[in-house]
N, C-alpha and C positions, 0 to 999 in steps of 0.2 A: 612591590610588586603588583601590579594589574591579574584578575585573569576574570577573560568574556566566556560567559559558556550559555549552551544551546542543548538545549535535549537530557541525556540521561548516560553523558560519560560524568564521572567524576575528581577530582583534584581533588587528592590526599597528601597531605605537610605529614613529615615526623620532626617531633622535635623534640630535645630531654627535659622531659618534670622542673624544674625550678622552680622556689620561692619566688626569685626573683624576676624569670622567666617574663615574668607583664608585668608591664605598673603600676599600680591603682590610677596614678593619673591618666591613664593607655590604657580600657580593658578591652580587652577580645574584641570585634569586628561582628556584630549580631548578624553577620551572615557566619556563621562562620559554627561549627556546634563538633562539643567532643564525642569521639569515635568511641562501643564502645566494645570492649573483651568481655568475655568468660574467665579469661587468663590474665593476671596486670602485665601488661610488656614494659619492660624500662623509658621507649621511646616515650610520648602521649603521640597516637591518633586529630590531626583536625582535620574534618572532611572542612573543604575550603568551599563546596559548589551545594546547590539544591536543584534534586529534581522537576526537570519542569514538567508537570502530571498533573492529571484535571484534582484528584486530590488537596493541592492547591489551593483554596477560597479563588486570589488576587488572579490566578491562569484561570479559573472557572468563570469566571464576571468575565473575562476578555475574548473567550471562544465561545459565554452565549452572546458575548455584547457585537461582536463580529457574526454574532448569523451561526453559530456552529451548536452543535449541538454534541447531549455525552452521555451514552450508553448506563446502564448497568454497572457494566465490569471496569468504568472509567474508564473507555473509549472513544473520537473526538469523531464524530459522521459517523460511529460503528467501525472505526479501522485502523486508528492509533491508538495507540495508550499513553504517548506523550501532545504536547500540546507547547511541542516550542520542537524545532529541530529544522537542521540546514538543508532536508533531503523535503520527498515528498511532497513536491512541485505541487500533485490534485487535489492538494489538502491546502492551498495559499490562498487565499485566508480559506481556513477561519485557520489553520496555524500560521506561528510568528517561525520568523527563523531569525526576531532581537533576539543579542546577548543580554544575562546578568552585567551589570558590571560589577567587579569591585576592587578594592584596593584593600590592601594585603602587609603590614610591616612586616619587611624576617627580624629578625632577630640568631643572637649568637645561637644558643641555643633548636637550631633552625638545619633539622638536617640534607634535609630531600624532598623535593617533590613528585611523589609517584599521580601523574595523567592515565587515567584508563578508561575502555571504550565500554558500555553495559554490561558484557559477557566475563568482563570479569568481574563485577562487583553482583552479580549474576549467580557463582561460582566460590564466591572470595566477598567478610566484612574489609571495611576499609580498614576497621581493627587489624584481622588477624595476613594481612596485603602492609599491615605498617612491619607486624612482627615477623612476616616472613621478611622482605627483603632488608630487615634489620640485619640480620641473622644471617641472607644471606650474604652482606654486604661486609659480616663479621670476615664470609667462614672464608667468600673467596681478597680480601682483604690478609688476608693473615697468607692463605696461599702465594701474594705475593710476593710478600714481603721473606720470599723463604730464597729467592730469584736473584742474584747477583742485582744489588743497588749500583742504581749511574742518580744522577743532578738529570738527562739527560732521559731518563728511562721512565720521572715521575708519573709524564705526563699517559704514558702510555699502559705501564700498572694503574694507574685510573681507570685508560676508556678498560680496561679490561679486569677488572671487576666488575663493572659497569654495564657493563658487555656482559657474563658471566653472572650477574645478577638479575641480571632480566631472563637469559634465557632459564633459567632455572625457576625465574617466574610463572616463566611461559610452559615452559614444562611440566609445571605443576597444576599450572590451570586446567589446559589442556589434555595432558593423556593422565591424572593424578583428580580431577577433581571432572574430566570434560565438562567441561562451559560444551554449552548451547548455544550462546551468541554469539556476534565478534570476538575476538583478543583483541586488542591495541593495545599494548603502551610504553610508557615513554616514565624517565627515570631521572629527575634531574639532582645532581646531584652540586649543596652547597661547600663550598669549599672557605673560611674562613682564617686570614690569616693567625698570625699568633701573639697572642697577648705581648 
């Protein structure tokens, strides 16, 4: 899987923890970081992106080399706390729309990929989001299995589960946690053929 990333949206992977999921010959990519949570979650949370902010030394150097300034609050030219953005044309340069590219090898223990805008992560940590999505997927799958099962309904049931999980996550973020910024999510489920 390739990820192109700009700004402060995040890509987070939900993976079943297994000693055998990462072989010693293939360590996890250096750009991936493990998310932490105050309560241990059954799924491991792996953040696949890094926010483009002036906290990163390489980003700070790039901004300054392009003639930009970073104020004491970390804002580029006193306007925005990001160093890369798809919008904000008036700040380019020194802002850049050039994405970081990273390749990640998906493995059987990988359950889902959650993509979210900054409003998601202002209201919920990546580990909390993985925990929430895992719990909701389980509950929604359980409800979907209570309906009469037919082979033709498998895709519709999966669509129902994903839609309901996303609706519940959005409700939690916007209504329960009062997210202040834009909230956009994409949930990608990985299907693994039976062994």
